[in-house]
C-alpha positions in Angstrom: 25.6 5.7 -39.1 22.1 7.1 -39.6 23.4 9.1 -42.5 26.6 9.5 -44.6 27.1 13.0 -46.2 29.5 15.8 -46.9 30.4 18.5 -44.4 28.7 21.0 -46.7 25.4 19.0 -46.8 25.3 18.5 -43.1 25.8 22.2 -42.4 23.3 23.2 -45.0 20.6 21.0 -43.4 21.1 22.7 -40.1 21.2 26.2 -41.6 18.1 25.6 -43.7 15.9 24.0 -41.0 17.7 23.7 -37.6 14.7 22.0 -35.9 14.3 19.3 -38.5 18.1 18.7 -38.7 18.3 18.5 -34.9 15.5 15.9 -34.8 17.2 13.9 -37.6 20.8 14.0 -36.3 21.1 14.9 -32.6 22.7 12.2 -30.5 22.9 9.9 -33.6 26.0 8.6 -35.4 26.7 10.4 -38.6 29.5 9.8 -41.2 30.8 13.1 -42.6 33.3 13.5 -45.5 35.2 16.7 -45.9 38.5 18.6 -46.3 40.5 19.0 -43.1 40.8 22.7 -42.2 42.6 22.4 -38.9 43.7 19.8 -36.3 44.0 21.2 -32.8 43.5 20.4 -29.1 40.4 21.8 -27.4 40.3 23.3 -23.9 40.0 19.8 -22.3 43.0 18.5 -24.3 40.9 16.4 -26.7 41.9 16.4 -30.4 39.5 18.3 -32.6 39.4 18.0 -36.4 37.7 21.0 -38.1 36.2 20.2 -41.5 35.8 23.1 -43.9 32.6 24.0 -45.6 31.6 26.5 -48.3 30.7 28.9 -45.4 33.6 31.2 -44.5 32.8 31.0 -40.7 30.8 27.8 -39.9 32.5 24.4 -40.1 31.9 20.8 -38.9 33.8 20.4 -35.6 34.7 16.8 -34.7 36.2 16.0 -31.3 37.9 12.6 -31.7 37.4 9.6 -29.5 40.3 9.1 -27.1 43.1 7.1 -28.7 42.1 7.9 -32.3 45.3 8.1 -34.4 45.8 11.5 -36.0 49.1 11.1 -37.8 47.4 10.8 -41.2 45.0 13.7 -40.6 46.6 16.8 -42.3 45.0 20.1 -43.3 43.9 20.0 -47.0 43.3 16.2 -47.1 39.8 14.7 -47.5 38.7 12.3 -44.8 35.6 10.6 -43.5 34.8 10.8 -39.8 32.1 8.9 -38.0 30.8 10.6 -34.8 27.9 11.5 -32.7 26.2 14.7 -33.6 25.9 17.0 -30.6 24.1 19.9 -32.4 24.6 23.2 -34.1 25.8 26.6 -32.9 25.4 29.7 -35.0 28.7 31.2 -36.1 30.5 28.0 -35.1 28.8 25.2 -37.1 27.9 21.6 -36.5 29.5 19.8 -33.5 30.3 16.1 -33.3 32.0 14.1 -30.5 33.4 10.6 -30.1 34.5 10.7 -33.8 36.7 8.0 -35.4 38.2 7.6 -38.8 
């Protein structure tokens, strides 16, 4: 990974200076630690893990790589996910894909 940081820190970098954070993280592997808010399937049927942040709306949204085991991923637990950063969307948060434990 190019960086290892908390979900809060990653979101803060994007909300403070989106251009600099995009240059630093876009299409790069990042390790993010955070508390699981929700585990769900996205519209394409992929498993998505939502990591909570201090922000009440914006989160770190991690789409897992196919085949990643999810039985130990429970809301309220702290985990580290490594994935490829795919950018930031206002009122959604930071998005990652191909994430693994």
